[in-house]
N, C-alpha and C positions, 0 to 999 in steps of 0.2 A: 287440078291443083288446089291446094288449101287456100282459104281466105280467112283472116283473123279480124275480129272486131278491134277497133281502136277506141278504147275507153281511156280518156285523158288521165284519170287518177291512177290507172294501172299500166300506163305506157310511158316509155322513155325513148327519146331520140338520141341514138348513140352516134356521134360524129368521130370517125377514126382518123387520127394523125394528120389533120389538116394544118400542118406546121411548115415552117420555112424550109426545112430540109427536103420536103417533097413538092413544094409549090413555088418556091422562088425560082425564076428563070436562071438556068445555068448551073444549078446544083447537080452533083453527080447522080442523084436518084430522083431527079425532077419528074413529076407526072403531069405533063401539060394539060391532060384532060381534067385534072383536079381543078385547075383554074377556070376552064371553060364551063364546067358544071356549077361553079360557085354561085352565080346569080340565082339559079333555080333552087339550089340547096339552101341558100340564105332565106329565100322566100318561105321554104318549108320550116326552117328554124324559127323564123318570126311567127309563123302561124301556130306552131306547136307551143311556143312560149306563151303566146296570147291566150291559148286555150287550156293552159294548165298542164301541159306535157313536159316532163322533166327533160332538160337538155344536158347531155353528158359529153364533154370533149375529152378525147384521149391524146396524149403526146408520148411518143416513143423516145425514151431517154436511157442512155447508158451512163454508168458511173464515171466520175472524173478519172479514176485510176484503172478503168477497164475491168472492174471486179465482176460485172455481169456479162462479160463477153462470152466466156465458155466456148461452146462449139461454133459460135458465130464466126470465129477466126478461120474455121475450116471452109466456110462457104463464101465469106465476104471480106476481102483484104482491107476494105475501107474501115471496117470496125477495128481490125488489128492495128491499123495505122493511127487510130484515134482521130480520124478526120471527119467524122460525122456523128450526129446524135449525142454529142458530149454535153453533159450537164452544165448549166449556167452559160451556154453559148446561144447566139441567135438561132442556130439550127433547130433548137427544141421549142422555140416560141411559136405560139399560134400565129398563123398567117394573118397579116393585118386586115385583109379584106373579108375574113370570116366574121359572120355575125356572132359575136360573143358578148355575154353579159355577166356581170359579177354574180348573178344568181345561178349561173350554170355551174355544174359540177365539173371539175377537171381531174382526170385520172392520169397519173404518170405510170407508164408500164415499161418493163424491161424486155418484153418479148412480143411476138406477133399478136397473140390473143390478149384482148383487154382484160380477160379474167385471170391470166397467169401472174401471180405475184402481186396482185392488187386487191384493194378493198371493194371492187365494183360489185361483186355478188352480194356482199353484206349490205351495201347502200341500197341496192335494188330490193332486197328482201325486206329491209326495215321499212321502206316506203310502200310496200305492197305491190310492187311492179311485177307483172308477169308477161309483158309484151315489149319487144324491142324493135324499133325501126333503125336500121343500120345503113349509114352512108359514110363515104370518105375515101381514103386511098391506103394501099392499093388493093384492087379487087381480089387477086388470087393469093394475097399474102395476109396482111393484118385484118382486112375486112372479112375474108372468108374464114380465117382462123377463129375470129371472134364469133362469127355466125355459127360455126360448128360447135364451139364451146358452149354458146348460149343454148343451143338445141339440146346438147347433152345434159345441161342443167335444167331442162324442161321449161325454158322460156319460149314463148311464141315469137318467132323471128320474122320480121318483114324486111326483106333485103331490097334496096332501091336499085332498079335496073339502070336508071340514068343518074343515080346519085352516088354511085361507086365508080371509080375510074382506075384504069391501068395504062400501061404503055406497051411498046413493041420491042423492048430491049431484052426480052428473055433470050438467053443464048441458046444456040442449037446444041442440045445435050445428047444428040444421036438420033432424034426422031424428027428432025427438020425444024425450020424456023416458023414461028407463029405470029400473026399480026395481033395487035391489041384487040381488034374486034373479035378475032377467033378465040382468044383467051377469055374475053368477057362472056361470049356466048356459051362456052363450055362450062365456065364456073356457074353461070346463072342456071344452066340446065341441071347440073349436078345438085346445086342447092335446092332447086325447085322439086327435085325428085325425092329428096330425103330430109332436108333441113329447114326450109324456109318458104314463106310466100314471097314471090317476086312481084313487085309492083313499081310503077313509075311514080315520080314525084307528084305529077298532076293527079293521079289516082288517090294518093294519100292525102293531098291537099283537100280534095273533095270530101274525104271521110273525116278529116280533122275539123273541117268547117261545119 
C-alpha cells in the first residue's frame, strides 16, 4: 500500500459533514458511529491545527426552494419532502461537539463530493496543498466520493480507517443486507487499492507530531 508524507504546509485535514443532520440522535440519517469516533477525531483536529495543517469542514446543504435537488428526488424521498439539509436550519449546522475554530475553512456543498460545485479545489491550490487527510460521515457516500474526486485531481489522499463512519441502514437492493462493518471494510479495501492511503487516527497523530 502507498504511504504519503504529511508535510504541514502542504496538507489539509478535510472533515466531511459532521453536522446535526447526521450526528444528532434521532435524525433520519443519523450515523451513530460519527459520535463515537468524535473524541479521537477531535484529538487529530487539535493536533493538526497546532502544527499548521489547514482544517476544512464541509456541510451538505440544499437550497431553501429545492433548486439543487435534481436527481436526488429519484433516490431519496426526504430531499423531495424538504425535510433535511435545508439551508438556514439546525440540520446544516456543525455538530456542537466537533472541534471547530474560526480559523477553519467551511465549505458548503450541494452534493456528495466536496469538490462538486464548491471552491475547495481553488482554496487548496492557492495554498499549495497537495495532500488531504479525510474523515467524517458517511464512509460510502460523501467521504468516499470526496476521496475519489481528490485522487482524480491528483491530490494525495489519506483516508482515516477509524475516522470515517457509516451505518447499517443500507437497504437490500437485491444482493443481500450488509452490516456497517462489512460496508466499511469493502470501501477501505477499494480505496486502498486505487485511490488512497488508509491509516488510523493514531498513525496520523504520530506523523503529525
